[in-house]
C-alpha positions in Angstrom: 8.6 -130.1 -44.1 6.6 -126.9 -44.8 5.7 -126.6 -48.4 3.3 -123.6 -48.7 4.6 -120.1 -48.3 2.4 -119.5 -45.2 3.7 -122.7 -43.6 7.3 -121.6 -44.3 6.5 -118.3 -42.7 4.9 -119.9 -39.7 8.0 -122.1 -39.3 10.2 -119.0 -39.3 8.0 -117.2 -36.8 8.0 -120.2 -34.6 11.8 -120.3 -34.5 12.0 -116.6 -33.5 9.3 -117.0 -30.9 11.0 -120.1 -29.5 14.3 -118.2 -29.1 12.6 -115.3 -27.4 10.6 -117.5 -25.0 13.7 -119.6 -24.2 15.6 -116.4 -23.3 12.7 -115.2 -21.2 12.4 -118.6 -19.4 16.2 -118.6 -18.8 16.0 -115.1 -17.3 13.2 -116.1 -15.0 15.1 -119.2 -13.8 18.2 -117.0 -13.1 16.2 -114.7 -10.8 14.6 -117.7 -9.1 18.0 -119.3 -8.6 19.3 -116.1 -7.0 16.5 -116.3 -4.5 17.2 -120.0 -3.8 20.9 -119.2 -3.3 20.1 -116.4 -0.8 17.8 -118.7 1.1 20.5 -121.4 1.2 22.9 -118.8 2.4 20.6 -118.0 5.3 20.6 -114.3 4.7 17.0 -113.1 5.0 17.6 -109.5 3.8 19.4 -110.7 0.7 16.7 -113.3 0.1 13.9 -110.8 0.5 15.7 -108.4 -1.9 16.2 -111.2 -4.5 12.5 -112.2 -4.2 11.5 -108.6 -4.7 13.5 -108.6 -8.0 12.2 -112.0 -9.1 8.5 -111.1 -8.7 8.2 -108.7 -11.7 10.2 -111.1 -13.8 7.8 -113.9 -13.0 4.8 -111.8 -13.7 6.3 -110.6 -17.0 6.6 -114.2 -17.9 2.9 -114.7 -17.2 1.8 -111.7 -19.3 4.1 -112.9 -22.2 2.6 -116.4 -22.0 5.8 -118.2 -21.1 4.5 -119.6 -17.8 1.0 -120.1 -16.4 -0.4 -117.6 -14.0 -1.0 -120.3 -11.3 2.6 -121.6 -11.7 4.0 -118.1 -11.1 1.7 -117.6 -8.1 2.7 -121.0 -6.6 6.4 -120.2 -7.0 6.0 -116.8 -5.4 4.0 -118.2 -2.6 6.5 -121.0 -1.8 9.5 -118.7 -2.0 8.0 -116.0 0.1 7.0 -118.5 2.7 10.6 -119.8 2.8 12.1 -116.3 3.0 9.7 -115.4 5.8 10.7 -118.6 7.7 14.3 -117.5 7.6 13.5 -114.6 9.9 11.7 -116.8 12.5 
């Protein structure tokens, strides 16, 4: 348990930050799920549009420190490859 005033403050800050990061992660996952569903539906136009909307959300997660840069790049690469394969 935090005893010093600064430790108590850090605990409060950590709770707030955790809530913000959790919401941001959830938002990113929602956008990624929309892309997955569009791919599963077989509609390339919808999948491409969903991917276009998911990319800024992923990159925002990177700049905010929620996910690692390489993780976001890997997810974008794999999703775009799958969307491209729908058209072939």
